[in-house]
ROMINU-96145 format. One record per residue (C-alpha): residue in three letters; x, y, z. Coordinates in nm, 4 decimals, decimal comma. Example, Ala and Ser with C-alpha at 12.3 -4.5 7.8 and 13.67 -1.06 7.14 Angstrom:
<pts>
PT   aa        px        py        pz
PT  ala    1,2300   -0,4500    0,7800
PT  ser    1,3670   -0,1060    0,7140
</pts>
This chain:
<pts>
PT   aa        px        py        pz
PT  unk    0,1623   -0,2724    3,3248
PT  unk    0,0715   -0,2442    2,9508
PT  unk    0,3610   -0,2826    2,7086
PT  unk    0,3895   -0,2351    2,3370
PT  unk    0,6265   -0,2659    2,0968
PT  unk    0,9417   -0,0627    2,0954
PT  unk    0,9252    0,0259    2,5019
PT  unk    1,2726   -0,0127    2,6652
PT  unk    1,2250   -0,2437    2,9686
PT  unk    1,4300   -0,4073    3,2244
PT  unk    1,4384   -0,7516    3,3747
PT  unk    1,2972   -0,7634    3,7269
PT  unk    1,5108   -1,0668    3,8230
PT  unk    1,8393   -1,0079    3,6712
PT  unk    2,0466   -0,7243    3,5211
PT  unk    1,9295   -0,7102    3,1791
PT  unk    1,7700   -0,4898    2,9334
PT  unk    1,5979   -0,4433    2,5781
PT  unk    1,3356   -0,3485    2,3675
PT  unk    0,9854   -0,5086    2,3059
PT  unk    1,0155   -0,6363    1,9622
PT  unk    0,7450   -0,8928    1,9685
PT  unk    0,4292   -0,9269    2,1620
PT  unk    0,3693   -1,3105    2,1591
PT  unk    0,0566   -1,3340    2,4014
PT  unk   -0,1108   -1,1679    2,6409
PT  unk    0,1384   -1,2916    2,9239
PT  unk    0,4463   -1,3275    2,7191
PT  unk    0,6953   -1,0847    2,5313
PT  unk    0,9508   -1,1197    2,3028
PT  unk    1,2516   -0,8702    2,4280
PT  unk    1,5965   -0,8016    2,2226
PT  unk    1,8870   -0,7499    2,4391
PT  unk    2,2132   -0,5434    2,3611
PT  unk    2,3178   -0,8417    2,1896
PT  unk    2,0634   -0,9000    1,9531
PT  unk    1,9177   -1,2050    2,0787
PT  unk    1,5142   -1,2035    2,1119
PT  unk    1,4194   -1,3616    2,4214
PT  unk    1,0745   -1,4506    2,5487
PT  unk    0,9852   -1,3082    2,8580
PT  unk    0,6768   -1,2945    3,1175
PT  unk    0,4994   -0,9544    3,1437
PT  unk    0,5386   -1,0148    3,5172
PT  unk    0,9145   -1,0075    3,4946
PT  unk    0,9193   -0,6759    3,3190
PT  unk    0,9411   -0,3447    3,4119
PT  unk    0,9392   -0,0201    3,1975
PT  unk    1,2318    0,1810    3,1834
PT  unk    1,1258    0,5877    3,1489
PT  unk    1,3510    0,7981    2,9202
PT  unk    1,4225    0,5532    2,6523
PT  unk    1,2465    0,5122    2,3524
PT  unk    0,8358    0,5224    2,3059
PT  unk    0,6949    0,3992    2,6581
PT  unk    0,3464    0,2672    2,6788
PT  unk    0,1746    0,5932    2,8478
PT  unk    0,2979    0,7776    2,5175
PT  unk    0,1731    0,5356    2,2677
PT  unk   -0,1649    0,4932    2,4461
PT  unk   -0,2360    0,8994    2,3977
PT  unk   -0,0370    1,0048    2,0862
PT  unk    0,0357    1,3791    2,0720
PT  unk   -0,0010    1,5450    1,7531
PT  unk    0,3674    1,6851    1,6102
PT  unk    0,2787    2,0220    1,4324
PT  unk    0,4561    2,0094    1,1207
PT  unk    0,6389    2,3091    0,9541
PT  unk    0,4711    2,3993    0,6634
PT  unk    0,7278    2,5364    0,4341
PT  unk    0,9102    2,1761    0,4687
PT  unk    0,6162    1,9909    0,3241
PT  unk    0,5483    2,2107    0,0336
PT  unk    0,6728    1,9445   -0,2299
PT  unk    0,4465    1,6967   -0,1077
PT  unk    0,1201    1,7002   -0,2572
PT  unk   -0,1799    1,7642   -0,0483
PT  unk   -0,2985    1,4011    0,1038
PT  unk   -0,3204    1,1747    0,3963
PT  unk   -0,0018    0,9651    0,4347
PT  unk    0,1511    0,6946    0,6621
PT  unk    0,5030    0,7482    0,7330
PT  unk    0,6361    0,4099    0,8488
PT  unk    0,9291    0,5241    1,0756
PT  unk    1,2077    0,2213    1,2040
PT  unk    1,2539    0,2361    1,5567
PT  unk    1,5995    0,3906    1,6458
PT  unk    1,6513    0,1238    1,8885
PT  unk    1,4642   -0,1824    1,8050
PT  unk    1,5177   -0,1904    1,4179
PT  unk    1,2576   -0,4613    1,3374
PT  unk    1,0059   -0,2509    1,5204
PT  unk    0,7875    0,0231    1,3003
PT  unk    0,6096    0,2782    1,4083
PT  unk    0,3149    0,4311    1,1830
PT  unk    0,2754    0,8177    1,1880
PT  unk   -0,0765    0,9147    1,0627
PT  unk    0,0277    1,2332    0,8468
PT  unk   -0,2041    1,5361    0,7207
PT  unk   -0,0761    1,7216    0,4325
PT  unk   -0,3598    1,9436    0,3838
PT  unk   -0,4978    2,2291    0,4843
PT  unk   -0,8137    2,0486    0,6449
PT  unk   -0,8709    1,9004    0,9642
PT  unk   -0,9226    1,5524    1,0064
PT  unk   -1,1132    1,3380    1,2562
PT  unk   -0,9714    1,0073    1,2299
PT  unk   -1,0436    0,6382    1,3519
PT  unk   -0,8398    0,3303    1,2956
PT  unk   -0,9529    0,0032    1,3355
PT  unk   -0,7392   -0,3180    1,2735
PT  unk   -0,9042   -0,6395    1,1147
PT  unk   -0,7508   -0,9880    1,1167
PT  unk   -0,9486   -1,2937    1,0566
PT  unk   -1,2611   -1,0992    1,1146
PT  unk   -1,1277   -1,0041    1,4687
PT  unk   -1,1454   -0,6273    1,4952
PT  unk   -0,9560   -0,4231    1,7662
PT  unk   -1,0063   -0,0209    1,7457
PT  unk   -0,6238    0,1165    1,7232
PT  unk   -0,6517    0,4807    1,7372
PT  unk   -0,9002    0,7805    1,7219
PT  unk   -0,8396    1,1478    1,7500
PT  unk   -0,8064    1,4780    1,5670
PT  unk   -0,5288    1,5448    1,3272
PT  unk   -0,4706    1,9104    1,2676
PT  unk   -0,3544    2,0629    0,9322
PT  unk   -0,0058    1,9419    0,8509
PT  unk    0,0352    1,7644    1,1651
PT  unk    0,1420    1,3734    1,2354
PT  unk    0,0214    1,1416    1,4858
PT  unk    0,1560    0,7900    1,6009
PT  unk   -0,1118    0,5602    1,5592
PT  unk    0,0196    0,2216    1,5394
PT  unk    0,3418   -0,0356    1,6094
PT  unk    0,4333   -0,3484    1,4701
PT  unk    0,7444   -0,5533    1,4139
PT  unk    0,8452   -0,5754    1,0623
PT  unk    0,9497   -0,9713    1,1187
PT  unk    0,5556   -1,0399    1,1643
PT  unk    0,4688   -0,8560    0,8341
PT  unk    0,2538   -1,1549    0,7115
PT  unk    0,0740   -1,1697    1,0653
PT  unk   -0,0356   -0,7638    1,0180
PT  unk   -0,4102   -0,6856    1,0158
PT  unk   -0,5556   -0,5079    0,7359
PT  unk   -0,5962   -0,1351    0,8248
PT  unk   -0,9491    0,0675    0,8157
PT  unk   -0,9149    0,4565    0,8188
PT  unk   -1,2351    0,6127    0,8652
PT  unk   -1,2007    1,0298    0,8045
PT  unk   -1,4005    1,2989    0,8542
PT  unk   -1,2445    1,6073    0,6878
PT  unk   -1,3218    1,9618    0,8067
PT  unk   -1,2685    2,3021    0,6221
PT  unk   -1,3057    2,6600    0,7717
PT  unk   -1,2896    2,7561    0,4214
PT  unk   -1,5795    2,8202    0,1748
PT  unk   -1,5529    2,4817    0,0176
PT  unk   -1,7923    2,2223   -0,0676
PT  unk   -1,7692    1,9445    0,2184
PT  unk   -1,6005    1,6282    0,1331
PT  unk   -1,7595    1,2907    0,1498
PT  unk   -1,6383    1,0737    0,4680
PT  unk   -1,3506    0,8771    0,3781
PT  unk   -1,3249    0,5008    0,4234
PT  unk   -0,9365    0,3913    0,3414
PT  unk   -0,8805    0,0175    0,3608
PT  unk   -0,5046   -0,0634    0,3542
PT  unk   -0,3485   -0,3862    0,3682
PT  unk    0,0582   -0,3536    0,4071
PT  unk    0,2471   -0,6264    0,1916
PT  unk    0,6324   -0,6714    0,1378
PT  unk    0,6277   -0,4698   -0,1640
PT  unk    0,5313   -0,1575    0,0354
PT  unk    0,8887   -0,2017    0,2271
PT  unk    1,1118   -0,3302   -0,0824
PT  unk    1,2000    0,0576   -0,1439
PT  unk    1,5136    0,2128   -0,0060
PT  unk    1,4476    0,3937    0,3270
PT  unk    1,4188    0,7729    0,3032
PT  unk    1,4412    1,0622    0,5297
PT  unk    1,0797    1,0825    0,6608
PT  unk    0,9079    1,4584    0,6647
PT  unk    0,8669    1,5906    1,0201
PT  unk    1,0519    1,2945    1,1723
PT  unk    1,3923    1,2274    1,2612
PT  unk    1,4091    0,8590    1,1642
PT  unk    1,4269    0,6834    0,7972
PT  unk    1,1708    0,4993    0,6781
PT  unk    0,8749    0,4444    0,4030
PT  unk    0,6190    0,7410    0,3197
PT  unk    0,3117    0,5790    0,1465
PT  unk    0,0330    0,7766    0,0648
PT  unk   -0,3002    0,6674    0,1286
PT  unk   -0,5703    0,9171   -0,0209
PT  unk   -0,5637    1,2535   -0,2440
PT  unk   -0,7238    1,5152   -0,0885
PT  unk   -0,6253    1,7797   -0,3637
PT  unk   -0,9216    1,9355   -0,5112
PT  unk   -1,0100    1,8299   -0,8550
PT  unk   -1,0310    2,1739   -1,0974
PT  unk   -1,1653    2,1679   -1,4235
PT  unk   -1,0723    2,4742   -1,6805
PT  unk   -1,3580    2,5055   -1,8726
PT  unk   -1,1730    2,6966   -2,1754
PT  unk   -0,9124    2,4020   -2,1669
PT  unk   -1,1885    2,1465   -2,1667
PT  unk   -1,3735    2,3564   -2,4825
PT  unk   -1,0491    2,3263   -2,6744
PT  unk   -1,0263    1,9459   -2,6339
PT  unk   -1,3579    1,9113   -2,7774
PT  unk   -1,2341    2,1025   -3,1084
PT  unk   -0,8921    1,9622   -3,1348
PT  unk   -0,7827    1,7860   -3,4463
PT  unk   -0,7495    1,4301   -3,4891
PT  unk   -0,3440    1,4592   -3,5285
PT  unk   -0,3622    1,6578   -3,1713
PT  unk   -0,5499    1,4037   -3,0130
PT  unk   -0,3625    1,1275   -2,8200
PT  unk   -0,3156    0,7982   -3,0588
PT  unk   -0,3416    0,4645   -2,9466
PT  unk    0,0217    0,2624   -3,0062
PT  unk   -0,0447   -0,0358   -3,2009
PT  unk    0,0396   -0,3574   -3,0068
PT  unk    0,2974   -0,6423   -3,0716
PT  unk    0,1578   -0,9419   -3,3034
PT  unk    0,2553   -1,1672   -2,9894
PT  unk    0,2027   -1,0422   -2,6249
PT  unk    0,3670   -1,2023   -2,3665
PT  unk    0,1644   -1,2184   -2,0713
PT  unk    0,4184   -1,3704   -1,8269
PT  unk    0,4234   -1,1350   -1,5094
PT  unk    0,8183   -1,1258   -1,5187
PT  unk    0,7765   -0,9407   -1,8953
PT  unk    0,5180   -0,6811   -1,7196
PT  unk    0,6768   -0,6084   -1,3748
PT  unk    1,0219   -0,6035   -1,2384
PT  unk    0,9211   -0,6162   -0,8603
PT  unk    0,6885   -0,9224   -0,9347
PT  unk    0,8514   -1,0930   -0,6550
PT  unk    0,6590   -0,8556   -0,3976
PT  unk    0,3109   -0,8854   -0,5767
PT  unk    0,0481   -1,1453   -0,4213
PT  unk   -0,0869   -1,4106   -0,6836
PT  unk   -0,4321   -1,2108   -0,7101
PT  unk   -0,2362   -0,8827   -0,7426
PT  unk   -0,0553   -1,0436   -1,0241
PT  unk   -0,3531   -1,2038   -1,2305
PT  unk   -0,5327   -0,8564   -1,2296
PT  unk   -0,2083   -0,6961   -1,4054
PT  unk   -0,2308   -0,9661   -1,6323
PT  unk   -0,5593   -0,9440   -1,7405
PT  unk   -0,5416   -0,5642   -1,7606
PT  unk   -0,2231   -0,5946   -1,9736
PT  unk   -0,4155   -0,8559   -2,1720
PT  unk   -0,7233   -0,6110   -2,2068
PT  unk   -0,4893   -0,2977   -2,3501
PT  unk   -0,3594   -0,5006   -2,5857
PT  unk   -0,6719   -0,6239   -2,7245
PT  unk   -0,8258   -0,2901   -2,7035
PT  unk   -0,5551   -0,1395   -2,9186
PT  unk   -0,5798   -0,4684   -3,1777
PT  unk   -0,9167   -0,3619   -3,2522
PT  unk   -0,8456   -0,0071   -3,2854
PT  unk   -0,5665   -0,0752   -3,5158
PT  unk   -0,7644   -0,3428   -3,7432
PT  unk   -0,5552   -0,6445   -3,6457
PT  unk   -0,6700   -0,9721   -3,8426
PT  unk   -0,5266   -1,1600   -3,5555
PT  unk   -0,3040   -1,1421   -3,2554
PT  unk   -0,1271   -1,3698   -3,0040
PT  unk   -0,1336   -1,3867   -2,6388
PT  unk    0,1149   -1,5859   -2,4627
PT  unk   -0,0046   -1,7115   -2,1120
PT  unk    0,1759   -2,0100   -2,0446
PT  unk    0,0374   -2,3479   -1,9365
PT  unk    0,0504   -2,3359   -1,5634
PT  unk   -0,2654   -2,4059   -1,3725
PT  unk   -0,4586   -2,2561   -1,6257
PT  unk   -0,6282   -1,9781   -1,4209
PT  unk   -0,4961   -1,7051   -1,6752
PT  unk   -0,5747   -1,9101   -1,9568
PT  unk   -0,9371   -1,9439   -1,8604
PT  unk   -0,9836   -1,5811   -1,7628
PT  unk   -0,8656   -1,4569   -2,0941
PT  unk   -1,0463   -1,7258   -2,2695
PT  unk   -1,3610   -1,5910   -2,0942
PT  unk   -1,3042   -1,2128   -2,1949
PT  unk   -1,2209   -1,3346   -2,5702
PT  unk   -1,5537   -1,5248   -2,5822
PT  unk   -1,7798   -1,2216   -2,4801
PT  unk   -1,5676   -0,9456   -2,7475
PT  unk   -1,7848   -0,8631   -3,0059
PT  unk   -1,4766   -0,7936   -3,2191
PT  unk   -1,3692   -1,1515   -3,2007
PT  unk   -1,4377   -1,4094   -3,4892
PT  unk   -1,2585   -1,7019   -3,3445
PT  unk   -0,9778   -1,8236   -3,1044
PT  unk   -0,7580   -2,1267   -3,0540
PT  unk   -0,4359   -2,2461   -2,9406
PT  unk   -0,1582   -2,0770   -3,1151
PT  unk    0,1374   -2,2553   -3,2763
PT  unk    0,1750   -2,5586   -3,0702
PT  unk    0,5093   -2,6492   -3,2410
PT  unk    0,6213   -2,2720   -3,1322
PT  unk    0,4117   -2,2503   -2,7778
PT  unk    0,2773   -2,5714   -2,6909
PT  unk   -0,0507   -2,5416   -2,4994
PT  unk    0,0713   -2,1821   -2,3922
PT  unk   -0,0720   -1,9429   -2,6195
PT  unk   -0,3800   -1,8547   -2,7648
PT  unk   -0,4505   -1,6781   -3,1102
PT  unk   -0,7046   -1,4631   -3,1632
PT  unk   -0,8720   -1,3896   -3,4803
PT  unk   -1,0718   -1,0493   -3,5380
PT  unk   -1,3908   -0,9808   -3,7552
</pts>
């Protein structure tokens, strides 16, 4: 018998029941009993108990849940994943792909981990409908695969066809750092994550024309940066504890580039970037960008008595 996360099972050789909370390997499952203990159990020693939670047959053939349109009127058009916690097994979450648009979606979900691929779901999701596509244990978040959604969008309306969508999503701890909320169309609490925006882009020709003739006073101005810019990630983001190293570096680079551009606009003579010493990755990155900037006259280590070797001073032409 095939078991999946969240299944309610009974031990064959003893009077004990619980929920499947971990798939150890093809022959062994982790089952959490009513006392909260997770026990490794051979698949051959388990039997499914119908009528409790989500059983394997239901997961193998997900059924669309029709959505009450008025209740989602405040949600912008798009494709979302509602990650719902399991009622019985708290560390198990179920992924519901939700179509909050008037389009019909033909979806396939393939997971990928260490260049190994597995087809997880395929099917049609009607407009304003939701379908269960995957289940996993939050305790194994670091082991979750990357999700690859391929979506064909169909509409009966007189509109230009939307190009097929390929949405890659790697869930990280920061996605689940916020408080759980009531999920649309589900009785569970969890996290509501947007994958893509299907809202049509509309351009008002009149407003576009007016923008060309707007006075300089009316146009948005670039705010002058500080003379010293601290690029330490804890100064830029409160949620830095949940970010990966490459994400933090990109945020720091973006902040650096924004400050550089603003300094040029405001005709700064010079500006100092505090990057710290560390392993030198951020320093090397911004030095490479500075060396290619046509507005830069020279750059050097900022005052060592104040910053040590952890800051760079940029002098503009």
